[in-house]
C-alpha positions as a Markdown table, in Angstrom:
| # | Residue | x | y | z |
|---|---|---|---|---|
| 1 | Unk | 51.5 | 45.3 | -7.2 |
| 2 | Unk | 47.7 | 45.2 | -7.9 |
| 3 | Unk | 45.8 | 43.6 | -5.3 |
| 4 | Unk | 43.7 | 40.3 | -5.8 |
| 5 | Unk | 40.3 | 41.6 | -6.8 |
| 6 | Unk | 37.4 | 40.4 | -4.1 |
| 7 | Unk | 35.9 | 37.3 | -4.4 |
| 8 | Unk | 32.0 | 36.5 | -3.6 |
| 9 | Unk | 30.4 | 33.5 | -3.2 |
| 10 | Unk | 27.0 | 33.3 | -5.0 |
| 11 | Unk | 24.4 | 31.2 | -2.9 |
| 12 | Unk | 22.9 | 29.0 | -5.7 |
| 13 | Unk | 22.8 | 25.0 | -5.9 |
| 14 | Unk | 20.8 | 23.0 | -7.9 |
| 15 | Unk | 18.6 | 20.4 | -6.1 |
| 16 | Unk | 17.6 | 16.6 | -6.4 |
| 17 | Unk | 15.7 | 17.3 | -9.6 |
| 18 | Unk | 17.6 | 19.9 | -11.3 |
| 19 | Unk | 16.0 | 23.2 | -10.5 |
| 20 | Unk | 18.4 | 25.6 | -9.1 |
| 21 | Unk | 17.5 | 27.6 | -5.7 |
| 22 | Unk | 18.9 | 29.9 | -3.8 |
| 23 | Unk | 21.1 | 29.4 | -1.0 |
| 24 | Unk | 19.3 | 27.0 | 1.5 |
| 25 | Unk | 16.0 | 28.0 | 0.7 |
| 26 | Unk | 13.2 | 26.8 | -1.9 |
| 27 | Unk | 13.2 | 29.8 | -3.7 |
| 28 | Unk | 13.7 | 28.9 | -7.3 |
| 29 | Unk | 16.4 | 31.2 | -9.3 |
| 30 | Unk | 13.7 | 31.9 | -11.8 |
| 31 | Unk | 11.4 | 33.3 | -9.8 |
| 32 | Unk | 14.1 | 35.8 | -8.4 |
| 33 | Unk | 15.2 | 36.7 | -11.9 |
| 34 | Unk | 11.4 | 37.0 | -13.2 |
| 35 | Unk | 10.7 | 39.3 | -10.5 |
| 36 | Unk | 13.8 | 41.5 | -11.1 |
| 37 | Unk | 13.1 | 41.9 | -14.8 |
| 38 | Unk | 9.5 | 42.7 | -13.7 |
| 39 | Unk | 10.9 | 46.0 | -11.9 |
| 40 | Unk | 11.0 | 44.6 | -8.7 |
| 41 | Unk | 13.9 | 45.5 | -6.1 |
| 42 | Unk | 15.7 | 43.2 | -4.3 |
| 43 | Unk | 14.4 | 44.3 | -0.9 |
| 44 | Unk | 11.3 | 43.9 | -2.7 |
| 45 | Unk | 11.7 | 40.6 | -3.8 |
| 46 | Unk | 12.9 | 39.7 | 0.0 |
| 47 | Unk | 9.6 | 41.0 | 1.1 |
| 48 | Unk | 7.8 | 38.4 | -1.7 |
| 49 | Unk | 10.3 | 35.8 | -0.1 |
| 50 | Unk | 11.1 | 36.2 | 3.4 |
| 51 | Unk | 13.4 | 33.3 | 3.7 |
| 52 | Unk | 15.8 | 34.8 | 1.5 |
| 53 | Unk | 18.7 | 37.9 | 2.6 |
| 54 | Unk | 19.0 | 40.7 | 0.6 |
| 55 | Unk | 22.4 | 40.1 | 0.3 |
| 56 | Unk | 21.7 | 36.8 | -1.4 |
| 57 | Unk | 19.5 | 38.6 | -3.8 |
| 58 | Unk | 21.9 | 41.3 | -4.8 |
| 59 | Unk | 24.8 | 38.4 | -5.2 |
| 60 | Unk | 22.3 | 36.7 | -7.3 |
| 61 | Unk | 21.2 | 39.2 | -9.4 |
| 62 | Unk | 24.7 | 40.4 | -9.5 |
| 63 | Unk | 26.2 | 36.8 | -10.9 |
| 64 | Unk | 23.2 | 36.4 | -13.3 |
| 65 | Unk | 23.4 | 40.1 | -15.1 |
| 66 | Unk | 27.2 | 39.7 | -15.6 |
C-alpha cells in the first residue's frame, strides 16, 4: 500500500479588503511573488520582510508555482 502524501498548510489569508496576505502578517502575497520573480531568494525575502518566516515564504512560493 502506498502511504498518503504529506500535506502542507499554505499560510495565506484574505483580509477584509480582499487583499491576500501571508499568515498573520500584513505582507501581501504579490510583494513576495514579485520579489521571487525578480531573483530574490526566500532568505532574502525574509530579510526584506522580517515578520515572515523562511518556512512560510517557501510554502507560499511552492504553492504559487504549483
